[in-house]
N, CA, C and O atoms as a Maestro MAE file, in Angstrom:
{
 s_m_m2io_version
 :::
 2.0.0
}

f_m_ct {
 s_m_title
 :::
 protein
 m_atom[280] {
  # First column is atom index #
  i_m_mmod_type
  r_m_x_coord
  r_m_y_coord
  r_m_z_coord
  i_m_residue_number
  s_m_chain_name
  s_m_pdb_residue_name
  s_m_pdb_atom_name
  i_m_atomic_number
  :::
  1 25 -39.541 -17.031 202.614 1 A "MET " " N  " 7
  2 3 -39.826 -16.963 200.693 1 A "MET " " CA " 6
  3 2 -39.549 -15.903 200.662 1 A "MET " " C  " 6
  4 15 -39.334 -15.035 201.507 1 A "MET " " O  " 8
  5 25 -39.552 -15.979 199.240 2 A "SER " " N  " 7
  6 3 -39.446 -14.072 198.557 2 A "SER " " CA " 6
  7 2 -40.427 -14.286 197.788 2 A "SER " " C  " 6
  8 15 -40.864 -15.359 197.373 2 A "SER " " O  " 8
  9 25 -40.906 -12.822 197.529 3 A "LYS " " N  " 7
  10 3 -41.948 -13.024 196.822 3 A "LYS " " CA " 6
  11 2 -42.302 -13.656 195.109 3 A "LYS " " C  " 6
  12 15 -43.373 -13.987 194.598 3 A "LYS " " O  " 8
  13 25 -40.924 -13.637 194.569 4 A "GLY " " N  " 7
  14 3 -41.360 -14.570 193.347 4 A "GLY " " CA " 6
  15 2 -41.397 -15.650 193.946 4 A "GLY " " C  " 6
  16 15 -42.570 -16.021 193.903 4 A "GLY " " O  " 8
  17 25 -40.758 -16.414 194.511 5 A "LYS " " N  " 7
  18 3 -41.445 -17.356 194.694 5 A "LYS " " CA " 6
  19 2 -42.892 -18.028 195.415 5 A "LYS " " C  " 6
  20 15 -43.459 -19.106 195.240 5 A "LYS " " O  " 8
  21 25 -43.103 -17.193 196.042 6 A "ARG " " N  " 7
  22 3 -44.568 -17.156 196.461 6 A "ARG " " CA " 6
  23 2 -45.846 -16.915 195.474 6 A "ARG " " C  " 6
  24 15 -46.944 -17.471 195.472 6 A "ARG " " O  " 8
  25 25 -45.325 -15.907 194.652 7 A "LEU " " N  " 7
  26 3 -46.019 -16.038 193.564 7 A "LEU " " CA " 6
  27 2 -46.295 -16.716 192.423 7 A "LEU " " C  " 6
  28 15 -47.293 -16.710 191.702 7 A "LEU " " O  " 8
  29 25 -45.031 -17.434 192.351 8 A "LYS " " N  " 7
  30 3 -44.871 -18.634 191.524 8 A "LYS " " CA " 6
  31 2 -45.334 -19.918 192.056 8 A "LYS " " C  " 6
  32 15 -45.435 -20.905 191.327 8 A "LYS " " O  " 8
  33 25 -45.594 -19.935 193.196 9 A "SER " " N  " 7
  34 3 -46.097 -21.243 194.233 9 A "SER " " CA " 6
  35 2 -47.692 -21.134 193.323 9 A "SER " " C  " 6
  36 15 -48.362 -21.948 192.687 9 A "SER " " O  " 8
  37 25 -47.836 -19.669 193.670 10 A "LYS " " N  " 7
  38 3 -49.622 -19.572 193.285 10 A "LYS " " CA " 6
  39 2 -49.840 -19.463 191.878 10 A "LYS " " C  " 6
  40 15 -50.766 -19.942 191.223 10 A "LYS " " O  " 8
  41 25 -48.987 -18.856 191.540 11 A "ARG " " N  " 7
  42 3 -49.790 -19.691 189.667 11 A "ARG " " CA " 6
  43 2 -49.549 -21.171 189.073 11 A "ARG " " C  " 6
  44 15 -50.002 -21.645 188.032 11 A "ARG " " O  " 8
  45 25 -48.815 -21.688 189.911 12 A "LYS " " N  " 7
  46 3 -49.162 -23.198 190.181 12 A "LYS " " CA " 6
  47 2 -50.353 -23.787 190.626 12 A "LYS " " C  " 6
  48 15 -50.834 -24.770 190.064 12 A "LYS " " O  " 8
  49 25 -50.852 -23.251 191.593 13 A "GLN " " N  " 7
  50 3 -51.803 -24.191 192.280 13 A "GLN " " CA " 6
  51 2 -53.291 -23.616 191.430 13 A "GLN " " C  " 6
  52 15 -54.419 -24.096 191.318 13 A "GLN " " O  " 8
  53 25 -52.624 -22.330 190.915 14 A "LEU " " N  " 7
  54 3 -54.506 -21.525 189.778 14 A "LEU " " CA " 6
  55 2 -54.343 -22.390 188.962 14 A "LEU " " C  " 6
  56 15 -55.383 -23.031 188.814 14 A "LEU " " O  " 8
  57 25 -52.915 -22.995 187.873 15 A "GLY " " N  " 7
  58 3 -53.406 -23.888 187.155 15 A "GLY " " CA " 6
  59 2 -53.859 -24.813 187.112 15 A "GLY " " C  " 6
  60 15 -54.508 -25.219 186.148 15 A "GLY " " O  " 8
  61 25 -53.643 -25.446 188.186 16 A "ARG " " N  " 7
  62 3 -53.792 -27.256 188.758 16 A "ARG " " CA " 6
  63 2 -55.534 -26.931 188.841 16 A "ARG " " C  " 6
  64 15 -56.465 -27.527 188.300 16 A "ARG " " O  " 8
  65 25 -55.525 -26.008 189.544 17 A "GLY " " N  " 7
  66 3 -57.021 -25.762 189.901 17 A "GLY " " CA " 6
  67 2 -58.187 -25.748 188.303 17 A "GLY " " C  " 6
  68 15 -59.197 -26.367 187.969 17 A "GLY " " O  " 8
  69 25 -57.340 -24.699 187.702 18 A "PHE " " N  " 7
  70 3 -58.054 -24.426 186.391 18 A "PHE " " CA " 6
  71 2 -57.894 -26.061 185.054 18 A "PHE " " C  " 6
  72 15 -58.697 -26.326 184.160 18 A "PHE " " O  " 8
  73 25 -56.973 -26.615 185.309 19 A "LEU " " N  " 7
  74 3 -56.838 -27.782 184.776 19 A "LEU " " CA " 6
  75 2 -57.980 -28.840 184.888 19 A "LEU " " C  " 6
  76 15 -58.645 -29.408 184.022 19 A "LEU " " O  " 8
  77 25 -57.982 -28.923 186.484 20 A "SER " " N  " 7
  78 3 -58.726 -30.229 187.277 20 A "SER " " CA " 6
  79 2 -60.315 -29.807 186.876 20 A "SER " " C  " 6
  80 15 -61.277 -30.564 187.009 20 A "SER " " O  " 8
  81 25 -60.364 -28.546 186.401 21 A "GLU " " N  " 7
  82 3 -61.889 -27.990 186.202 21 A "GLU " " CA " 6
  83 2 -62.111 -28.264 184.815 21 A "GLU " " C  " 6
  84 15 -63.324 -28.454 184.715 21 A "GLU " " O  " 8
  85 25 -61.751 -28.343 184.068 22 A "ILE " " N  " 7
  86 3 -61.666 -28.260 182.497 22 A "ILE " " CA " 6
  87 2 -61.563 -29.566 182.645 22 A "ILE " " C  " 6
  88 15 -62.663 -30.054 182.389 22 A "ILE " " O  " 8
  89 25 -60.353 -30.847 183.091 23 A "SER " " N  " 7
  90 3 -60.663 -32.047 182.427 23 A "SER " " CA " 6
  91 2 -62.011 -32.774 183.255 23 A "SER " " C  " 6
  92 15 -62.326 -33.825 182.696 23 A "SER " " O  " 8
  93 25 -62.903 -32.437 184.500 24 A "ASP " " N  " 7
  94 3 -63.875 -32.678 184.752 24 A "ASP " " CA " 6
  95 2 -65.284 -32.411 184.022 24 A "ASP " " C  " 6
  96 15 -66.234 -33.192 183.966 24 A "ASP " " O  " 8
  97 25 -65.206 -31.335 183.568 25 A "ARG " " N  " 7
  98 3 -66.417 -31.037 182.898 25 A "ARG " " CA " 6
  99 2 -66.295 -31.526 181.170 25 A "ARG " " C  " 6
  100 15 -67.186 -31.650 180.330 25 A "ARG " " O  " 8
  101 25 -64.855 -31.725 181.073 26 A "LEU " " N  " 7
  102 3 -64.253 -32.543 179.849 26 A "LEU " " CA " 6
  103 2 -64.911 -34.368 180.022 26 A "LEU " " C  " 6
  104 15 -65.310 -35.060 179.086 26 A "LEU " " O  " 8
  105 25 -64.851 -34.729 181.323 27 A "THR " " N  " 7
  106 3 -65.328 -36.315 181.371 27 A "THR " " CA " 6
  107 2 -66.953 -36.458 181.880 27 A "THR " " C  " 6
  108 15 -67.724 -37.385 182.126 27 A "THR " " O  " 8
  109 25 -66.978 -35.534 181.884 28 A "LYS " " N  " 7
  110 3 -68.863 -35.669 182.202 28 A "LYS " " CA " 6
  111 2 -68.772 -35.416 180.937 28 A "LYS " " C  " 6
  112 15 -68.661 -36.356 180.150 28 A "LYS " " O  " 8
  113 25 -68.793 -34.448 180.610 29 A "ASN " " N  " 7
  114 3 -69.586 -34.504 178.913 29 A "ASN " " CA " 6
  115 2 -69.157 -35.509 177.634 29 A "ASN " " C  " 6
  116 15 -69.569 -35.672 176.485 29 A "ASN " " O  " 8
  117 25 -68.196 -36.040 178.398 30 A "PHE " " N  " 7
  118 3 -67.694 -37.407 177.341 30 A "PHE " " CA " 6
  119 2 -68.470 -38.612 177.919 30 A "PHE " " C  " 6
  120 15 -68.921 -39.452 177.141 30 A "PHE " " O  " 8
  121 25 -68.617 -38.712 179.059 31 A "GLN " " N  " 7
  122 3 -69.097 -39.731 179.626 31 A "GLN " " CA " 6
  123 2 -70.906 -39.619 179.383 31 A "GLN " " C  " 6
  124 15 -71.539 -40.662 179.223 31 A "GLN " " O  " 8
  125 25 -71.657 -38.183 179.376 32 A "ARG " " N  " 7
  126 3 -73.065 -38.071 179.223 32 A "ARG " " CA " 6
  127 2 -73.176 -38.842 177.427 32 A "ARG " " C  " 6
  128 15 -73.734 -39.887 177.091 32 A "ARG " " O  " 8
  129 25 -72.386 -37.806 176.549 33 A "GLU " " N  " 7
  130 3 -72.640 -38.468 174.956 33 A "GLU " " CA " 6
  131 2 -72.275 -39.908 175.174 33 A "GLU " " C  " 6
  132 15 -73.073 -40.660 174.615 33 A "GLU " " O  " 8
  133 25 -71.067 -40.668 175.982 34 A "LEU " " N  " 7
  134 3 -71.355 -42.164 175.704 34 A "LEU " " CA " 6
  135 2 -72.741 -42.872 176.265 34 A "LEU " " C  " 6
  136 15 -73.176 -43.808 175.594 34 A "LEU " " O  " 8
  137 25 -73.244 -42.597 177.097 35 A "ARG " " N  " 7
  138 3 -74.327 -43.097 178.070 35 A "ARG " " CA " 6
  139 2 -75.625 -42.970 176.669 35 A "ARG " " C  " 6
  140 15 -76.505 -43.811 176.480 35 A "ARG " " O  " 8
  141 25 -75.407 -41.663 175.814 36 A "ASN " " N  " 7
  142 3 -76.313 -41.316 174.869 36 A "ASN " " CA " 6
  143 2 -76.116 -41.966 173.459 36 A "ASN " " C  " 6
  144 15 -76.928 -41.880 172.538 36 A "ASN " " O  " 8
  145 25 -74.624 -42.793 173.415 37 A "SER " " N  " 7
  146 3 -74.727 -43.760 171.834 37 A "SER " " CA " 6
  147 2 -74.982 -45.062 171.642 37 A "SER " " C  " 6
  148 15 -75.133 -45.922 172.510 37 A "SER " " O  " 8
  149 25 -75.019 -45.163 170.624 38 A "GLU " " N  " 7
  150 3 -75.030 -46.739 170.700 38 A "GLU " " CA " 6
  151 2 -74.142 -47.842 170.744 38 A "GLU " " C  " 6
  152 15 -74.285 -49.048 170.545 38 A "GLU " " O  " 8
  153 25 -73.199 -47.126 171.050 39 A "LEU " " N  " 7
  154 3 -71.735 -48.026 171.553 39 A "LEU " " CA " 6
  155 2 -71.893 -48.445 173.035 39 A "LEU " " C  " 6
  156 15 -71.336 -49.499 173.343 39 A "LEU " " O  " 8
  157 25 -72.720 -47.628 174.213 40 A "TRP " " N  " 7
  158 3 -73.660 -48.129 175.287 40 A "TRP " " CA " 6
  159 2 -74.426 -49.244 175.178 40 A "TRP " " C  " 6
  160 15 -74.058 -50.317 175.658 40 A "TRP " " O  " 8
  161 25 -75.418 -49.110 174.616 41 A "ASP " " N  " 7
  162 3 -75.790 -50.475 174.349 41 A "ASP " " CA " 6
  163 2 -75.464 -51.378 174.173 41 A "ASP " " C  " 6
  164 15 -76.073 -52.265 174.771 41 A "ASP " " O  " 8
  165 25 -74.204 -51.846 173.177 42 A "GLU " " N  " 7
  166 3 -73.615 -52.354 172.863 42 A "GLU " " CA " 6
  167 2 -72.308 -52.950 174.352 42 A "GLU " " C  " 6
  168 15 -71.560 -53.928 174.376 42 A "GLU " " O  " 8
  169 25 -72.527 -51.901 175.338 43 A "MET " " N  " 7
  170 3 -71.529 -52.201 176.373 43 A "MET " " CA " 6
  171 2 -72.123 -53.140 177.342 43 A "MET " " C  " 6
  172 15 -71.588 -54.140 177.821 43 A "MET " " O  " 8
  173 25 -73.668 -52.536 177.633 44 A "VAL " " N  " 7
  174 3 -74.704 -52.736 178.727 44 A "VAL " " CA " 6
  175 2 -74.580 -54.821 178.030 44 A "VAL " " C  " 6
  176 15 -74.180 -55.823 178.621 44 A "VAL " " O  " 8
  177 25 -75.086 -54.651 176.741 45 A "ALA " " N  " 7
  178 3 -75.289 -55.820 176.403 45 A "ALA " " CA " 6
  179 2 -74.164 -57.168 176.816 45 A "ALA " " C  " 6
  180 15 -74.521 -58.304 177.131 45 A "ALA " " O  " 8
  181 25 -72.728 -56.665 176.710 46 A "GLU " " N  " 7
  182 3 -71.903 -57.157 176.833 46 A "GLU " " CA " 6
  183 2 -71.471 -57.514 178.442 46 A "GLU " " C  " 6
  184 15 -71.146 -58.569 178.988 46 A "GLU " " O  " 8
  185 25 -71.617 -56.191 178.907 47 A "PHE " " N  " 7
  186 3 -70.996 -56.626 180.347 47 A "PHE " " CA " 6
  187 2 -72.104 -56.404 181.326 47 A "PHE " " C  " 6
  188 15 -72.023 -56.424 182.555 47 A "PHE " " O  " 8
  189 25 -73.064 -56.207 180.639 48 A "GLY " " N  " 7
  190 3 -74.332 -55.922 181.594 48 A "GLY " " CA " 6
  191 2 -74.630 -54.557 182.276 48 A "GLY " " C  " 6
  192 15 -73.841 -53.702 181.876 48 A "GLY " " O  " 8
  193 25 -75.620 -54.043 183.277 49 A "GLU " " N  " 7
  194 3 -75.950 -52.932 183.264 49 A "GLU " " CA " 6
  195 2 -74.780 -51.993 184.137 49 A "GLU " " C  " 6
  196 15 -74.409 -50.870 183.794 49 A "GLU " " O  " 8
  197 25 -74.162 -52.974 185.710 50 A "LYS " " N  " 7
  198 3 -73.131 -52.331 186.671 50 A "LYS " " CA " 6
  199 2 -72.111 -52.558 185.987 50 A "LYS " " C  " 6
  200 15 -71.281 -51.654 186.080 50 A "LYS " " O  " 8
  201 25 -71.718 -53.705 185.093 51 A "ARG " " N  " 7
  202 3 -69.775 -53.539 184.853 51 A "ARG " " CA " 6
  203 2 -69.987 -52.328 183.385 51 A "ARG " " C  " 6
  204 15 -68.842 -52.018 183.057 51 A "ARG " " O  " 8
  205 25 -70.581 -51.906 182.853 52 A "ALA " " N  " 7
  206 3 -70.521 -51.005 181.631 52 A "ALA " " CA " 6
  207 2 -70.720 -49.133 183.042 52 A "ALA " " C  " 6
  208 15 -70.312 -47.976 183.133 52 A "ALA " " O  " 8
  209 25 -71.181 -49.650 183.413 53 A "GLU " " N  " 7
  210 3 -71.542 -48.097 184.803 53 A "GLU " " CA " 6
  211 2 -70.221 -47.966 184.944 53 A "GLU " " C  " 6
  212 15 -69.836 -46.969 184.333 53 A "GLU " " O  " 8
  213 25 -69.388 -48.519 185.465 54 A "GLU " " N  " 7
  214 3 -68.066 -49.263 186.605 54 A "GLU " " CA " 6
  215 2 -66.850 -48.429 185.418 54 A "GLU " " C  " 6
  216 15 -66.171 -47.404 185.496 54 A "GLU " " O  " 8
  217 25 -67.106 -49.866 183.995 55 A "LEU " " N  " 7
  218 3 -66.486 -49.170 182.845 55 A "LEU " " CA " 6
  219 2 -66.530 -47.188 182.531 55 A "LEU " " C  " 6
  220 15 -65.559 -46.447 182.380 55 A "LEU " " O  " 8
  221 25 -68.129 -46.797 182.522 56 A "LEU " " N  " 7
  222 3 -68.261 -45.101 182.444 56 A "LEU " " CA " 6
  223 2 -67.102 -44.566 183.173 56 A "LEU " " C  " 6
  224 15 -66.175 -43.867 182.763 56 A "LEU " " O  " 8
  225 25 -67.418 -45.172 184.661 57 A "ARG " " N  " 7
  226 3 -66.743 -44.203 185.551 57 A "ARG " " CA " 6
  227 2 -65.155 -43.734 184.932 57 A "ARG " " C  " 6
  228 15 -64.676 -42.612 184.767 57 A "ARG " " O  " 8
  229 25 -64.506 -45.302 184.639 58 A "GLU " " N  " 7
  230 3 -63.499 -45.206 184.535 58 A "GLU " " CA " 6
  231 2 -62.909 -44.570 183.168 58 A "GLU " " C  " 6
  232 15 -61.791 -44.890 182.761 58 A "GLU " " O  " 8
  233 25 -63.536 -43.871 182.652 59 A "CYS " " N  " 7
  234 3 -63.686 -42.894 181.336 59 A "CYS " " CA " 6
  235 2 -63.112 -41.763 182.048 59 A "CYS " " C  " 6
  236 15 -63.998 -41.031 182.489 59 A "CYS " " O  " 8
  237 25 -61.792 -41.324 182.341 60 A "LYS " " N  " 7
  238 3 -62.070 -39.391 182.590 60 A "LYS " " CA " 6
  239 2 -61.212 -39.251 181.692 60 A "LYS " " C  " 6
  240 15 -60.499 -40.198 181.359 60 A "LYS " " O  " 8
  241 25 -61.094 -37.704 180.971 61 A "ALA " " N  " 7
  242 3 -60.633 -37.008 180.555 61 A "ALA " " CA " 6
  243 2 -59.282 -36.306 180.888 61 A "ALA " " C  " 6
  244 15 -59.229 -35.417 181.739 61 A "ALA " " O  " 8
  245 25 -58.205 -36.726 180.199 62 A "GLU " " N  " 7
  246 3 -56.566 -35.942 180.362 62 A "GLU " " CA " 6
  247 2 -56.542 -34.687 180.236 62 A "GLU " " C  " 6
  248 15 -57.329 -34.466 179.316 62 A "GLU " " O  " 8
  249 25 -56.088 -33.636 180.623 63 A "VAL " " N  " 7
  250 3 -55.654 -32.659 180.151 63 A "VAL " " CA " 6
  251 2 -54.294 -31.657 180.952 63 A "VAL " " C  " 6
  252 15 -54.044 -31.128 182.035 63 A "VAL " " O  " 8
  253 25 -53.701 -31.839 179.624 64 A "ARG " " N  " 7
  254 3 -51.776 -31.574 179.973 64 A "ARG " " CA " 6
  255 2 -51.487 -30.455 179.583 64 A "ARG " " C  " 6
  256 15 -51.643 -30.189 178.391 64 A "ARG " " O  " 8
  257 25 -50.903 -29.334 180.629 65 A "PRO " " N  " 7
  258 3 -50.365 -28.409 179.831 65 A "PRO " " CA " 6
  259 2 -49.610 -28.477 178.948 65 A "PRO " " C  " 6
  260 15 -48.923 -29.498 178.977 65 A "PRO " " O  " 8
  261 25 -49.387 -27.651 177.951 66 A "GLY " " N  " 7
  262 3 -48.418 -27.601 177.141 66 A "GLY " " CA " 6
  263 2 -48.469 -28.652 175.577 66 A "GLY " " C  " 6
  264 15 -47.555 -29.219 174.979 66 A "GLY " " O  " 8
  265 25 -49.775 -28.586 175.332 67 A "LEU " " N  " 7
  266 3 -49.823 -29.748 174.377 67 A "LEU " " CA " 6
  267 2 -49.826 -28.876 173.417 67 A "LEU " " C  " 6
  268 15 -50.059 -27.769 173.903 67 A "LEU " " O  " 8
  269 25 -49.652 -28.818 172.059 68 A "PRO " " N  " 7
  270 3 -49.726 -28.171 170.966 68 A "PRO " " CA " 6
  271 2 -51.216 -28.045 170.775 68 A "PRO " " C  " 6
  272 15 -51.719 -28.509 171.798 68 A "PRO " " O  " 8
  273 25 -52.192 -27.625 169.925 69 A "PRO " " N  " 7
  274 3 -53.392 -27.524 169.462 69 A "PRO " " CA " 6
  275 2 -53.062 -28.507 167.745 69 A "PRO " " C  " 6
  276 15 -52.020 -28.297 167.124 69 A "PRO " " O  " 8
  277 25 -53.964 -29.358 167.310 70 A "TYR " " N  " 7
  278 3 -54.397 -30.330 166.585 70 A "TYR " " CA " 6
  279 2 -55.213 -29.105 165.555 70 A "TYR " " C  " 6
  280 15 -55.871 -29.461 164.577 70 A "TYR " " O  " 8
  :::
 }
 m_bond[279] {
  # First column is bond index #
  i_m_from
  i_m_to
  i_m_order
  :::
  1 1 2 1
  2 2 3 1
  3 3 4 2
  4 3 5 1
  5 5 6 1
  6 6 7 1
  7 7 8 2
  8 7 9 1
  9 9 10 1
  10 10 11 1
  11 11 12 2
  12 11 13 1
  13 13 14 1
  14 14 15 1
  15 15 16 2
  16 15 17 1
  17 17 18 1
  18 18 19 1
  19 19 20 2
  20 19 21 1
  21 21 22 1
  22 22 23 1
  23 23 24 2
  24 23 25 1
  25 25 26 1
  26 26 27 1
  27 27 28 2
  28 27 29 1
  29 29 30 1
  30 30 31 1
  31 31 32 2
  32 31 33 1
  33 33 34 1
  34 34 35 1
  35 35 36 2
  36 35 37 1
  37 37 38 1
  38 38 39 1
  39 39 40 2
  40 39 41 1
  41 41 42 1
  42 42 43 1
  43 43 44 2
  44 43 45 1
  45 45 46 1
  46 46 47 1
  47 47 48 2
  48 47 49 1
  49 49 50 1
  50 50 51 1
  51 51 52 2
  52 51 53 1
  53 53 54 1
  54 54 55 1
  55 55 56 2
  56 55 57 1
  57 57 58 1
  58 58 59 1
  59 59 60 2
  60 59 61 1
  61 61 62 1
  62 62 63 1
  63 63 64 2
  64 63 65 1
  65 65 66 1
  66 66 67 1
  67 67 68 2
  68 67 69 1
  69 69 70 1
  70 70 71 1
  71 71 72 2
  72 71 73 1
  73 73 74 1
  74 74 75 1
  75 75 76 2
  76 75 77 1
  77 77 78 1
  78 78 79 1
  79 79 80 2
  80 79 81 1
  81 81 82 1
  82 82 83 1
  83 83 84 2
  84 83 85 1
  85 85 86 1
  86 86 87 1
  87 87 88 2
  88 87 89 1
  89 89 90 1
  90 90 91 1
  91 91 92 2
  92 91 93 1
  93 93 94 1
  94 94 95 1
  95 95 96 2
  96 95 97 1
  97 97 98 1
  98 98 99 1
  99 99 100 2
  100 99 101 1
  101 101 102 1
  102 102 103 1
  103 103 104 2
  104 103 105 1
  105 105 106 1
  106 106 107 1
  107 107 108 2
  108 107 109 1
  109 109 110 1
  110 110 111 1
  111 111 112 2
  112 111 113 1
  113 113 114 1
  114 114 115 1
  115 115 116 2
  116 115 117 1
  117 117 118 1
  118 118 119 1
  119 119 120 2
  120 119 121 1
  121 121 122 1
  122 122 123 1
  123 123 124 2
  124 123 125 1
  125 125 126 1
  126 126 127 1
  127 127 128 2
  128 127 129 1
  129 129 130 1
  130 130 131 1
  131 131 132 2
  132 131 133 1
  133 133 134 1
  134 134 135 1
  135 135 136 2
  136 135 137 1
  137 137 138 1
  138 138 139 1
  139 139 140 2
  140 139 141 1
  141 141 142 1
  142 142 143 1
  143 143 144 2
  144 143 145 1
  145 145 146 1
  146 146 147 1
  147 147 148 2
  148 147 149 1
  149 149 150 1
  150 150 151 1
  151 151 152 2
  152 151 153 1
  153 153 154 1
  154 154 155 1
  155 155 156 2
  156 155 157 1
  157 157 158 1
  158 158 159 1
  159 159 160 2
  160 159 161 1
  161 161 162 1
  162 162 163 1
  163 163 164 2
  164 163 165 1
  165 165 166 1
  166 166 167 1
  167 167 168 2
  168 167 169 1
  169 169 170 1
  170 170 171 1
  171 171 172 2
  172 171 173 1
  173 173 174 1
  174 174 175 1
  175 175 176 2
  176 175 177 1
  177 177 178 1
  178 178 179 1
  179 179 180 2
  180 179 181 1
  181 181 182 1
  182 182 183 1
  183 183 184 2
  184 183 185 1
  185 185 186 1
  186 186 187 1
  187 187 188 2
  188 187 189 1
  189 189 190 1
  190 190 191 1
  191 191 192 2
  192 191 193 1
  193 193 194 1
  194 194 195 1
  195 195 196 2
  196 195 197 1
  197 197 198 1
  198 198 199 1
  199 199 200 2
  200 199 201 1
  201 201 202 1
  202 202 203 1
  203 203 204 2
  204 203 205 1
  205 205 206 1
  206 206 207 1
  207 207 208 2
  208 207 209 1
  209 209 210 1
  210 210 211 1
  211 211 212 2
  212 211 213 1
  213 213 214 1
  214 214 215 1
  215 215 216 2
  216 215 217 1
  217 217 218 1
  218 218 219 1
  219 219 220 2
  220 219 221 1
  221 221 222 1
  222 222 223 1
  223 223 224 2
  224 223 225 1
  225 225 226 1
  226 226 227 1
  227 227 228 2
  228 227 229 1
  229 229 230 1
  230 230 231 1
  231 231 232 2
  232 231 233 1
  233 233 234 1
  234 234 235 1
  235 235 236 2
  236 235 237 1
  237 237 238 1
  238 238 239 1
  239 239 240 2
  240 239 241 1
  241 241 242 1
  242 242 243 1
  243 243 244 2
  244 243 245 1
  245 245 246 1
  246 246 247 1
  247 247 248 2
  248 247 249 1
  249 249 250 1
  250 250 251 1
  251 251 252 2
  252 251 253 1
  253 253 254 1
  254 254 255 1
  255 255 256 2
  256 255 257 1
  257 257 258 1
  258 258 259 1
  259 259 260 2
  260 259 261 1
  261 261 262 1
  262 262 263 1
  263 263 264 2
  264 263 265 1
  265 265 266 1
  266 266 267 1
  267 267 268 2
  268 267 269 1
  269 269 270 1
  270 270 271 1
  271 271 272 2
  272 271 273 1
  273 273 274 1
  274 274 275 1
  275 275 276 2
  276 275 277 1
  277 277 278 1
  278 278 279 1
  279 279 280 2
  :::
 }
}
């Protein structure tokens, strides 16, 4: 494998790690904010505590590279 290919593969791995870290942090922040909102009380009333927690865990942030800023 040439040096260029080796460096390119390392850059790809670094980018994935960075994006997954950002995604994890955004997910945790979103879940925390949702749990502290009025919507959380409505979810618990409608689905029950256990199902609301399951739904909350399914909410994940997705960060995709190359999206234009808004």
